[in-house]
C-alpha positions in Angstrom: 114.6 102.1 29.5 114.9 100.5 32.7 112.4 97.5 33.6 111.0 97.5 36.8 109.7 94.3 37.6 110.8 91.1 38.7 109.9 87.7 39.7 108.7 87.3 43.7 108.2 91.2 44.6 104.5 92.6 44.6 103.3 95.7 42.5 100.2 97.8 42.1 98.3 97.9 38.5 99.5 101.9 39.1 103.3 100.4 38.5 102.2 98.9 35.7 100.3 101.3 33.7 102.8 103.7 34.7 105.2 102.1 33.0 103.6 101.1 29.7 102.5 104.5 29.0 106.4 106.1 29.7 107.5 102.8 27.4 105.0 103.8 24.3 105.9 107.4 25.1 109.5 106.8 24.5 109.3 104.7 21.6 107.4 106.9 19.9 110.7 109.4 19.7 113.7 107.2 19.9 113.3 104.5 17.2 117.1 103.0 18.3 115.3 102.3 21.2 112.3 101.0 20.0 113.8 98.6 17.8 115.9 97.0 21.2 112.9 96.5 22.8 111.6 94.5 19.7 114.7 92.5 19.2 116.6 92.5 22.6 120.4 92.8 21.9 121.8 91.2 25.4 121.0 88.7 27.8 119.1 91.5 30.1 116.8 93.0 27.5 115.8 89.2 26.6 115.2 88.8 30.3 113.2 92.0 30.3 111.0 91.1 27.0 110.6 87.7 27.9 108.6 89.2 31.6 107.0 92.0 29.4 105.3 88.4 27.8 103.3 88.4 31.1 103.3 92.1 32.2 102.0 93.4 29.7 98.9 91.2 28.9 98.0 91.7 32.8 98.1 95.4 32.1 95.3 94.4 29.2 93.3 92.1 31.5 93.5 95.0 34.4 92.3 98.1 31.6 89.6 95.5 30.8 88.4 94.5 33.7 88.5 97.9 35.5 90.9 97.3 37.8 91.5 100.1 40.2 95.1 100.8 40.3 96.1 100.0 43.9 95.1 96.1 43.1 98.2 94.1 42.7 100.2 91.3 40.9 102.9 89.3 41.3 105.5 87.0 38.9 105.8 83.3 40.0 109.5 81.8 39.6 110.0 79.8 36.1 108.1 76.9 36.2 105.8 77.6 39.6 103.5 74.5 39.3 101.9 76.2 35.9 101.0 79.7 37.7 102.5 82.6 35.9 101.0 85.4 38.4 99.4 85.9 41.3 96.5 89.0 40.9 94.4 90.6 43.6 92.0 92.3 42.5 88.3 93.6 42.9 88.6 91.9 46.2 89.8 88.9 45.6 92.9 86.8 45.1 93.7 83.9 42.4 96.3 82.5 39.8 96.8 82.9 37.0 98.3 81.4 33.6 99.4 83.7 30.8 99.7 82.6 27.0 100.2 84.3 23.6 98.4 83.5 20.6 99.4 85.4 17.4 97.6 84.3 13.8 98.6 81.6 12.3 99.1 81.2 8.5 100.6 78.3 7.8 98.9 75.4 5.5 98.0 72.3 7.4 101.4 70.6 5.3 103.5 73.1 6.7 106.0 71.4 9.7 105.5 74.5 11.9 102.2 74.9 12.9 102.2 78.2 14.9 102.9 81.9 14.8 105.6 82.8 16.6 107.7 82.5 13.6 106.4 84.7 11.6 106.0 87.5 14.4 110.0 87.0 15.1 110.4 87.9 11.4 107.7 91.0 11.8 110.0 92.2 14.1 112.7 91.9 12.4 111.7 93.1 9.5 110.3 96.4 11.2 113.6 97.1 12.3 115.9 96.6 9.4 112.9 98.6 6.8 110.6 99.9 9.1 107.4 98.5 7.5 106.6 94.8 6.7 105.2 94.3 3.2 102.7 91.3 3.8 100.9 90.1 6.3 101.5 86.5 6.5 103.4 83.4 5.9 107.1 85.3 6.0 110.0 83.9 4.8 114.0 84.2 4.4 114.8 84.8 1.0 118.0 85.4 1.3 118.6 89.2 3.3 114.8 89.7 2.7 112.3 89.0 4.3 109.4 87.5 2.3 105.7 87.0 2.4 104.0 84.5 0.7 100.5 86.2 0.9 100.9 89.9 -0.1 97.5 90.8 0.4 94.7 88.9 2.2 91.5 89.0 2.1 89.3 89.9 5.8 88.5 86.2 5.8 92.1 85.1 5.6 92.9 87.3 8.3 90.1 85.9 11.0 90.6 82.3 9.9 94.6 82.7 10.7 93.4 84.9 14.1 90.7 81.4 15.3 93.9 79.6 14.2 96.1 81.0 16.5 93.6 81.2 19.5 92.6 77.2 18.8 96.0 76.4 19.1 96.2 78.5 22.4 93.0 76.5 24.2 95.0 73.1 23.0 98.4 73.8 24.5 96.6 74.9 27.3 94.2 72.0 27.8 96.5 69.9 29.8 97.3 72.2 32.5 97.5 70.0 35.9 97.8 71.8 39.4 96.4 74.8 41.2 93.6 75.8 40.3 94.0 79.1 38.1 92.4 81.4 35.3 94.1 81.3 32.1 94.6 84.8 30.6 95.1 84.4 26.6 96.6 87.6 24.4 95.7 87.9 20.8 98.6 89.6 19.8 98.5 91.4 17.0 94.5 90.6 16.7 94.0 94.4 16.8 95.6 95.0 13.6 94.1 91.7 12.3 90.8 92.2 12.8 90.3 96.0 11.8 86.9 94.7 10.2 85.9 91.7 12.6 85.2 90.8 15.7 87.1 89.8 18.4 84.4 88.6 20.6 83.2 86.2 16.8 86.7 85.3 16.7 87.0 83.8 20.3 83.4 81.9 20.0 84.6 80.3 16.9 87.6 79.1 18.0 86.2 78.0 21.1 83.6 76.4 19.2 86.0 73.9 17.2 87.6 73.4 20.7 84.8 72.0 22.6 83.7 70.4 19.3 86.9 68.3 19.2 86.6 66.9 22.5 88.5 69.7 24.1 87.8 71.4 27.9 89.9 73.5 29.5 90.7 72.8 33.3 90.9 76.4 34.3 88.5 78.3 36.7 87.8 81.1 33.8 89.8 81.7 31.1 89.9 85.2 29.7 90.5 86.8 26.1 92.2 90.1 25.1 93.9 92.1 23.0 94.7 96.2 22.5 91.2 97.2 21.5 89.3 98.9 23.7 86.0 96.6 22.9 88.2 93.2 22.8 87.2 91.2 25.6 85.7 88.0 26.4 85.8 86.2 29.3 84.3 82.7 29.7 82.1 81.4 31.1 80.5 84.0 30.3 77.9 83.3 33.1 80.3 85.2 35.4 
């Protein structure tokens, strides 16, 4: 399955939506293909998956905002003054920085305070077994991948998602450079917030961030996940 997007050229949202639909359908029919798109087997796939960490959130933003199919995006070269993409949509052009927020299950004493490690182990477990037993704080035990939180409550899931968003906000608070907007993709938040409110999680993370003296050096911030109703724009008076 060829990945059609590279840094430099300009593409339409129609291009992006069509690719994601084809990929979704193909992965449902072919487990081996789905596994490869979780964990890359070669350098080409690693590059494609890395770029898709930007194109997929752009697709979610376009859907949430209702951007027309002829709206466009251009991916910037790596390290381009803190800008990942340029968007032309709804009659305006703006720069965009994109980041991923995974739920954070770590205890305050854990040396790793981000959710990327849990996400990686989740992908490995899904590729090997087709299922993951447990929710968070994943660890290797020999050849097994085990969860130190086999059962969680709604409050546990919500707290992990708030912590993940808060970490993303803190990481991006040191942005300097050209005027830019921030796009935060809550990866797997749909699964963990089945009984909770994405907007409430965003508000809680923003409140904690601001209470700690944090400020966002962006024109706007967008928070998205896969749920059609999970979208928050900050400031809210836009």
